[in-house]
N, C-alpha and C positions, 0 to 999 in steps of 0.2 A: 774236602780243604787238607792241602800237602802244606805242611810249614818247611821252609828252606832255611839255613843258620851259616854263616858266616861269620868269622871273626875279624877284625880291621883296627889294629891301632889298640889291642889289646879289650876290646869290648865286644860282645857277642850282639849279633844282631838275629833278626826274624822277619820272614818273610810271609808269607801267605798266597797261595796260587790255586787254582781251579783244577788243575792237573798237575801231572809231572814235568811234561813238557816243557810249559810254560816257566815252570822251577827251574829246570836245566837252564832255558836259554835267559833267564834273569841271571842267573847266579853265574853264568858265562861272560857276562856283559859286566855284571861287578866286579870280576875278576882283571879283564881288562881296564875298565878303569882305574882298578887299585894300581896294577901294575904301571901304566902311563901317567900319573899323577892324575886322573881327572876326574877320579871318584867323590862324591859327596853324598852324606849323610843327610836323612830325611831332618827337615826341623824340630826344633825342640819349641815351636810356637803352639800355644794352644789353640782350637781349632775356633775356639770363640773370639777369639783375636784374629785369626785369618779370615774370619767370617766377615767382622769388621774392616778390616781393612781391603777386603775384595770389593766388598759392595761400595767402600768410599774410593778406591781406587781405580776399578775397573767397572764395575757394572754400572752404576754412576752413569758416566761418560758414552757406553758403551750401549745402552738400551733403552727403552721408552719408558717415562713415567712409572706408567702401568706395569709394567714386566719388572721394573726397580722395585715397585712396594710389593708384588705377587715374591718376588724369590726373597725378600725381606721378612717380608710374614713367613715362610716357609723355613727361613735357614735359623731366625730368630725365635721362634715360638716353637720349632717343631726340633728341631736339628742340633742347635747351642745347649737347651737343657739337656738333652738326652746325653749329648756326645761330647760338649763344649770343653770339658777338662781333660780332654784326650789330646795327648801332642800331634802334632800331622804324621810326625817320624810313625808313631803307633797306631794309629787310625789302621785297621784291618779292613775287610770284607764283610767277616763275621759280624763285627761290630755295626757295620751299616745296614747287614740283615735282618740282625736281632730289630732295631730301631725300626723298621717298616713290618715286621713281623708283629711289633708292640703296637704301630700305630695302627694297623688293621684291626686289632681286638679292641682296644679301646685308648684311640690316640688323639682325642678331637681336643682342643683347649680350651673350650668355651662351658667345661666341665658335663657336657651331657654324655648319656650314653651311647655307648658304639664306638667304632672306629672310624677311620676316613675312609671316602670314598676311592676307589679303584681309582679314578681322574685326579685326585687332590692327590693320590700317591706318586702318582706318575710323573705331576706338576713337582713335587717335592724332587724327585729321582732327577729330573732334569734341572731343578737349581743347583743341586748338589751337582750333579756332572760338571757343568759351568765351572763352579766354583772350583773344584777338586782338579780340574784341566788347567787352570791357570796355578793352581799351586805346583802342580807335576811340569810345568812350562819353566816357571822360576826356580824350580830345583827344589821345592819344600818340601817334595812328596816324591817317594821314590817311584809311583803306579797309583792309578786311581783307583781308589777301595769302591768306588760303585761299581766297579766291572764286574759282572758274574751275580749282580744280587739279582735276583728272581720274585717278580712280581703279579699278581695277579691279572688275567688278561681281561680287557674289557671286553663286556658283553654288548654284541650289535643290540642295537635297539629296535625292537618290533614296528614295521613300519605299517600304516593301514593305507591302502589306495581306495580310493572316491568310485562309487559306481559310475555306471552311468547315467542315471537319475540325479547322484550329488553333483555332479559334472554338470548336468544343464541347471540347475538350480544355482550354482554356483556363477557359471559363465552369465545368466540371466541378470543375476544381482549384481555384479559386476560391470555390466554394460548400460544398467541403470544408476551407476553411480557417477557423479558428477567431478571426484576426485581421481577417476580413473585414470 
């Protein structure tokens, strides 16, 4: 992780990047925006407040009810308790990666042992990504901290192919069924 620092109006700011080139490009853009009076710092809004606002204002009107409930569960039961007191401006990829690492080991909100499944972690990542993308678009965050987060890959499930004999039995049962 590379830390890039800059000063603006007497305050020091730190941004975090996965490589030097990204840091350099972002600092170039920030300095150009400062020079042209277009620069905006990230928001001092707390993540927990943004999550509520995003769910109410953006997600509710743009996704199906079931998707909204899924987003709400991941963001309010997992993300907000762990990172909700951080400001949007200060949220870094490291914070998000640590959240996922913790959830993989012991992140179940029901109190049972074990971590979240790979599928649940991917779903949580997707919910966070759309929430953070809107914050970036609204200029509340300078960049999306979910970028660069590494998750375990989904293991492909073993498939069992029916034998010819099993296939014949299945076909015979299907042909005899009145609900075919």
